[in-house]
N, C-alpha and C positions, 0 to 999 in steps of 0.2 A: 802457385799450385800447391794444394795440400798433399801431404805424403799419404801413403797407404798403410799406416800403422793399424794394428788390430783394433785399437780404441777408436780411431777415425772411422773404420768400417762399422763398428758397433753404433757409434753416434749417428752415422748416416742412416743405418738401418732403422734406428728408433725414430728419426725425423720422417723418414719415408712412411713408416707405419702409423705414427701418432700425430704427425704434423710438426710445425715449428717448435723448437725446444727453448724454454725460458733460460735466460742467462744463468740463473742459480743452479738449474739442473745440469747444464753443461759444465759449470765450474765444479760441481759436486762429483761428476763422473771423471773429469780430468784429474782431480786431486785424490779421490778416494775410491775409485773403482777397485773392487776386490782383487783384480788380477793385473790391471794395467795402470792403476792410479799412480800419480806422481809421488804421493806421500806413503805409498805402501810398498815401494819397490827399490828405493835407493837412499843413499846419503847425499842430500843436496848441498851440504855445507862446505865452506872452506874454499881454498884456492882451486882445488880440483873439481869443485861442485859448481853451483849456480849463484850462490850468494853467501855473504858472511854476516853473522849476527854479532851483536855487541859482546856477548860472553866470549866469543872466539877472538875478538880483537885484543882483549886484555883481561888478566886475572882480576884487575881492580873492580871491574863491573860486578862480578859475582861476589867478591869479598864485601862490597858495600851493600849488596842485597842481603848478605848474611847479617850484617850489623842492623839493617832495617828490620829483619826478622826478629832479632833480639829485642828491639824496642816494642814490637807487637806482643811478644811473649810477656814482657813486663806489664803491658797495658791490659792484658787479659788475666792478670793475677798470677803469673808464673805457674801454670798448670803442670801437674806431674806427667801428662802426656800431651804433646803438641803435634798435630798432624802437619808436616811440612809437605805441601802438595805442589808439584809443578805440572802444568798442562802443556804438552808439546815441548819436552825438555831437550830437543836436539841431540847432541852427543853426550849430554850429562855434564857439560863443562860448567855451566852456571851453578848448578846445585852442588857440584864438587867443590868449587871455589867458595861458595857460601858456607858449606859444612866445615871447610878448613878454617875459615874465619871464626866460626862458632865454637871451635874447640877451646878457645880461651875462656869460655863460660861453661865449665863442666856441668853444673845443674841443668842448664838449658840443653846442652849437647846430649846428655843422658836421657832427657825427656823426649827427644825427637823420634817420631815415627815417620819415615820418609816414603812418600807415595808419588810415583811418576805415572802420568796418564799418557800412553803412547800406543799408536796403532801400527807403527812402522817396524817390522821385525828386524830390518837392517839397523835402524837407529837404536832399537832396544838392545841389540847385542853390543853396540858400542857403548851405550849407557852402562851396561853390566860390567864391561871391561873398565870403564872410567871409574866406577864406584866399587870395584873389587876391594874387599876387605872392610867396607863400611857396613856396620850392623844395621839391622832393622830397615831394610829398603824393600819396597814392594812395587810391583807393576800392575797397571790396570789398563783396559781398553776404553773405559768410560769413567768420567768423573763421578757418576752416581755410585760406583763400586767402592769408593774410598770409605772406610769405616767412620763412624760418627766421632765427634769430639771437636774441641777448639782447634782452629786451623789457621795456618798462613798459606794462602794460595798464590802462586806465582804464574804469570802468563806473559812471556816475552815473545813478541812477534807470533802470536797465536790467533788473535781475532782477525787479522788482515787476510787470513786464508779461509775464513769461514765463508761459505757461498753467499753471494749478494743477489738481491733482486734489483733490476733496473727498470725504470719506467721513462717513457719519452712523452713530453707534453705536446699535444696537438690542440687545434682549435676546439675540438669537441671533448677534450678531457685527456687523462693520462693513460697511455697504453703500455702494456708490458713489453720490454725489449726481448727479442727472441733470436735464436740462431736458425738460419734456413740454409738450404742448398741452392746455389745459383744455377743458372742454365749451363754454366761450364763445369759444374760439379764441385765447386768450392764451397766451404762454409762461409756464410756472410751474415751480417746483422740485419734484422728486420724488426717490425713491430706487429704485435697482435692486432687483428682487425677491430675487436671490440674494446672500448675503454674499460678500465678497472672501476667497478661500481663504487660510488661514494668515496673515491680515493682522495679527492681534493680536501675534504673536511678533516682528514687525518694528518695533513701536512702542516709543518711550521709556517707561519705567515710569510717569512722570507721566501720559502719555496713556492707557496701559492702564487706569488707575484711574478714568477719566472716566465720568460717569453716562450712562445712555441718553439719546439726543437730542442728544448733543454732536457738533459738527462738527470734523473734523481735516483740515488742508490739507497738501499736500506737492507739491513740484515734482520732476521727474526730475533726476538729477544730471549729465546729459550736458554741459550748458553749463559749469558750474564745473569739472568734471573735465577738459574740453578745455583750459581756461585753465591749470589746475594742472599737467596733464601737460606742456604746452609749457614752462612755467617750470621744472619739475623737470628737464627734459632739456636746455633751451637757456639757462637762466639768466634772472634778472630778477625782477620783482615785479608784482603786480596790486593795484589799489586799487578796492575795491567800496564804493560809498556808496548807501544806500537807506533807506527807512523800514521798520521791522520790529522783531522781538524777538530778544533775545540767547539765549533758551532755547526749545527746541521745546516747544510747548504747544498746547492746543486753542483753538478759536474760529473764527468765520466772519468773515473779513476781506475777502471778495470784494466789490468795490465798483465803481461807475462815477463818473467825474468829467466834468462837462460845464459849460462856462462858469463855471469856478471854484467849482462847487457839486456836492454829492453828488447822484446820480441813481439811478434804478432800473436795475440792470444788465441786466434783461431787457427793458427798453424801448429802442426805437431801436437795434437791433444795428448796429454799424459806425459809429454816430454819436456815441459817447462813448468815453472812455478807460476800459478795464477793468484793474483792478489788484488785487493782494492783497499783504499784508505779507510781507516776506522773513524766512525763518527762518535767522538767522545761524549758529546752532549746527549746523543741517543743512549749510549751505555749508561751514563749517569741517571738519565730520566727513568730508564727501565729499572735500575737497581733501587732508586728512591721510591718508585711506585709500590714496591712490595715491602718497604720498611727498612731497608738498609741505609747506611749513611755514606755519602760521597765526600771524598777529599781530593781537591784539585779539580781539573788537571793542571799540571805544570809541564814545561818542556823537560826533556831528558837532561839537557845541559844544566838547567837550574837544579833539578833534582839531585844529580850526581855531585854538583858543587856544594849543595847544602849538606850532603852526606860526607863531604871531606875528600873528594877524589883528588883535588890539587895537592893537599897535604900528603895523601897516600902516594901520589906519583913522586913527589920530592923525596919521600922516605925510600922508595924503591930505587930511585936514581942515585941516591947517595951511596948505595952499596953495589952499584952496577958498573960495568965497563962503559966506555964512551959510546960504543955501538948500541949496547942494550939501553943506555940512557936515552939515546936518540929515538929508539923504537918506542920507549915508554912515553916520551914527549909526543911522538906522532900518534900513539893510541889515545892519549888524553885529548889531543886536538880533534881527532876523529869522533870520539864519543861525545864531546861537549861543544865542538865548534859549530858555527852557524853558516859558514861559507860553503863553497863547493866541496863536496865529499864529506862534510860534517853532518853528524846525526843529531846534534844538540838541539836544533830548533824543529826539524821535521818530526822527530819522535816525541811523543807525549807520554806522561805518566799519570795514572789516576788510581786512587785508592778506594776500596769498598770495604766497609766494616760493619760490624753489628752496631746498633744505634747507641750503645753505651760508651763506645769509644769516640770521644769528641775531638781528638787530635791525633794525627799520624805524623811521625817524624818526616821532615822534608816536603810535606804535602799540605799541611794545615796552616791556619791562621793567616799570616801575610801571604803565603803561597796561594791560599784560596781567594784572597782579595785580588791578587794579581790575575788569577784565572777569570774571575768575574769581570775584571776590566777588559780582558780579551774578548769575552762574549758580548759585551755591551756594544 
């Protein structure tokens, strides 16, 4: 039975007034409702929250992202001002670790203008505390507000929470998946009566051949295209890290996470994190369509190893106590491992750059060939 939260009451009222609600609209309300949305009212991170991200697992993650940022700065000609932008920066842990690593390059560090795109006032306050004393840091509610100039854009576990559309294949075509109210008053999944016009011709061949009953998910391209267009016109590169698949395919990945466990996405709206896997092939296709260059994707484990995380772990362990060394080894395994609890294979990394950048550290050349092999 659903609870009687204010957001649940609002969603039911909207369904009763306007009819069944598309999955994307439900997800949007649950995550970003101005009063009751999950991402506007709490800190969801850490042991006391609902999930833990890579930067919270180990300082090594952010430090290596900082070194990667330095390689992009060199690739764009070492500009006097580089916009370092993070979208959805959590508690500010990753950007703080990256900036600490970048202090070893004074010309680059002095060139940085840091911009954090954040809608959550609770997290923004924690970011301000984490970054206290660091110069030239600015906050924005929208990516479009960031001033022009060459940039490095970072997005770790951001795209997975962007609302998805879902469609269900029936004999007569593909129908949008919706949220309805059952006879008992619960929220349940349903499908729209009418098929989506000309939807089949827009789908990859693999998806077109799917049997009836199959679910296909997609996100609008506006977010990735905004990033790609900026980089194409002003120079720089983006690093997108998330869990998902390298090839567009079918499957229902819409899920809820609460207290570090899976939950029913239709229960307790606004009280759990709603996510869906990222389609990296679709991201790359959208960015390339408007003239940006794509690098990768590769797995997170491979990306971090190429950047030297194993060497960094050994360096930290050499100066640490036995207990701390054990923690570092555990963090390394979690970030790069492929077994149960490991993030190394499930998470993927893709780079987007202006077309003049032909290679990105840890993503290009042999990494790109490996990614192509996964897509084949």
